[in-house]
N, C-alpha and C positions, 0 to 999 in steps of 0.2 A: 077304854082308848088305848091305842098303842103309843110307847113312848116315841117321842119326837113327832108327834101328830101325825096327819096323812103321809108325808113323804117318808118317815120312818127309814126303814132298811133301803129302800128305792132310790134313796139321794135325789138330788135335784135335777138329774140327768132324765128321767123317766123311769123304764124298765128295769133299771140296775145294769144296763149295759155301759153307761157311761160314754166318754168319748169315743172309745172303741166302736160302740154300737152306731154311733152318729156318721164315724168314718166309713163303716162298712154299708151303710144305707146309702150314702153319698156315691160311693163307689159303685153301687147295685144301679142307681137311677141313671147315673152317667153312662154305664154301660148299655142300658135299655136304650136311652136316647141315641147313643152312637150307633146301635144295632139298626134301630128306625132309619136313621139318616143314611147308613150304607144300603138298607134294604131299598129305599125310594131312589137313591142315585143308581141303583143296579138296575131297578125297574124303566127308569127313565132311559137308561143306556141301551136295554133291551129294545125297548120301544124305537130308539131311533134306528137301531141296525136292522131290524125288520120293516119298519115303515118306509125306509128311503132305498131305492134300487141302487146297487152301486154300478157307477160308469166304468165302461171297458175302457181297456188302454187307448183305443182308438178314439172313444167318444172324448177322452182328456187330450189326446193328441190334436183333434178338431178343435177343441175350445181354445188351447193354447193358440193355434194358428189364428182362429177368429179374433182371439184379443191381441193378437200381434207380437207374442213373447217368441215367436220363432218364424223364419222366412218360408218362403214354398219350397226351397231346396231341402232345408231342414225337414220341412215337414215331409215330403216325399221320400227323402231318405229314411226317415223314422217308421212310416207308413209301410215301407217296404221290408222292413226289420221285423213287423210287428206280423205281417202276414205271409 
């Protein structure tokens, strides 16, 4: 049998890498998880951009007028500037 039992030259940390090995492994998994999170967020953002049609400036102006944010005179002036 090896001196020091089964642990022998490997020590109590596993495969002989010690604390440095654990740190590298932890950083590796943090990077993998962060990469997955970023990929999912990017895919969600891509779906939002393609799934929703963008309003034109005139549509936005009409919505503002309908909500009462601008009066009729402002609406007409802005509409003329857009066309």
